[in-house]
N, C-alpha and C positions, 0 to 999 in steps of 0.2 A: 413690810417689804413683800413683794409678790413672789410667786414661785417660778418665775421665768428662769430659763437656763442661763447661767452666767458663764463667761469665759474662764478658763483655768487661771489660777494665780501664778505669778512668776515663781519658778521653783528655786531660784537662787537664794542663798542666805542673804538676808538684809544687812547692809553695811552703811554705817554713818560716814559723814565726811570727816576729814582729819580734825583732830582736837589737840589741845595742849593743856597740860595741868596748869591751872591759873594760881597765882599767888594767894588769892582769897580761899582756895580750897585746902590750904596747908594748915596743919594743926600745930600745937605746942611742940611736937616732936620733930617737926621739919619735913613731914611727909603728908600725903593726901589723907584727909580725915575720912574715917570709915563711913560716915553718913554721906559724904560727897559721892562715894562710889554708888551708893543706892540712888541718890538724887540723879546722877548721870544716867543710870539704867532707866529710871522712871521718865526723865525728860526726853531722852532720845527714843525710848520705847514708843512713846506716843507718836512721834514723827515716823518711825519705821513702820508702825502698824498701819499707817495710811496706805502703804503698798500692799497690805493684805486686805485692804478695803474695810478696815475696822477702826480707823482713826477718827479724827475730828469730823470729816465729811460724813462718814457713816452715822456718827452720833447725831449730828445736826439733822440729817435726813430721816432717821428712824426713831429718834429719841430712845435709843438703846446704846449700850456700851459695855465695856469690860470693867468689872470690879476685881481688884487683886485681893485674894483671900489668903495666900500664903507665899512666902519667898524663902529661898535657901541661898544664902550668899557665902561664897568662899573667897577669901583674900589670899592671893598667890604670891604677889610681888609688890614690894614697896614702890610708890610713885612719888616723885619730887617735882618741884616747880619746873615747868618747861618741857616735861616729858611728852613726846608726841604719842597720841593714842588713836585707836579706832575701835568702835563698838560694833559687834555683829549680833544678829538676833535670828533665831530659827525656831520653828514650831516642832516640838517633840511629840505632842499628843493632842488630839482633839476628839471631843464627843459632841453630843447635841447641845450641851450647855457650857462646856468647860474647855479651856486651853491650857497646855503647859508649854511655856516657851523657855528657851535657854539663851541668855545674853552672855557674851564674852567680851571683856575689855582687854585689848592687847596693846603692847608697846609697838609703835610704828618703827622705831629705830632698830630693834632686833627681833621683833615678832613674838616675843615671849608673852605668855598669858599673865595678866595682872590680877584679874578677878573674874568670877562667874556668878551669875544669879539665875537660878531657876525661878519661874513665876507661875503660880496657878491662878488663873482668872476665871470668873464666871460671867456669863452673858446676862445682863440685867436690863429690865425696862426702867427707864429713868423716871417715868411718871408714877409707877406703883412701887418702885424700889425693890422689886422682886426678881428672882432669877427666872429667866424664860429661855426656851430653846431658840437656837438660831433658825432662821427660815431654812427650809430643807436645801435649797441650792447653795446657800452659804455654808451650811454644815458639811455638805458633800465636798465642796471646794477645800475647806479647811482640813477635812479628814484626808483628802488626797495629798495636800501639801505636807501634812504631818507624816504621812507614809514615806514621802521622799526625804524630808529632813530627818526623820527618826531613824532612817537607815544609814545615815552618814555617821562616821566615827565621832565619838565624843572626844573632848580634849583629854590629853593624857592624865591619868589618875582621877578623872572626874567620875563621881558616883552619883547616879540619879537619886534624887530624894523626894521628888513630888510626882504625883500621878493624878489623872482624871478619876481613877477608881477610888471609891471611898476607903 
């Protein structure tokens, strides 16, 4: 990727389309299986990252992408079949090689927080399988976006657990 100046990223928090808890997501106890929360964060996270220009298009064009190296999941509220949901994603921190994002899964019917997942990702070259820096314009854009998102209030009682710093 060249070092051309890129336009700023949209500063709004990324939001999924509406979802509903599906029957196949339910476990023996009659609520959404814990692994399904993480699967939802993962599946929708790819789609939402496209808006940060780090999704599938970026990977196909640059042969680079994000490898998740740590997650911190917090389950806040039980979910049952048919519950309407929305997932949001924001960038809390970015440096030249790493990102920390926060995803929130909320009930659409009453707005309550069902779960959060912080995710630490590293930028990798898919041919060498090694961590590499973002191109400088990309790193600058992500840092600026993280400054905006990181200044927003966190969900009530949420405690940051991941950081770009070692």
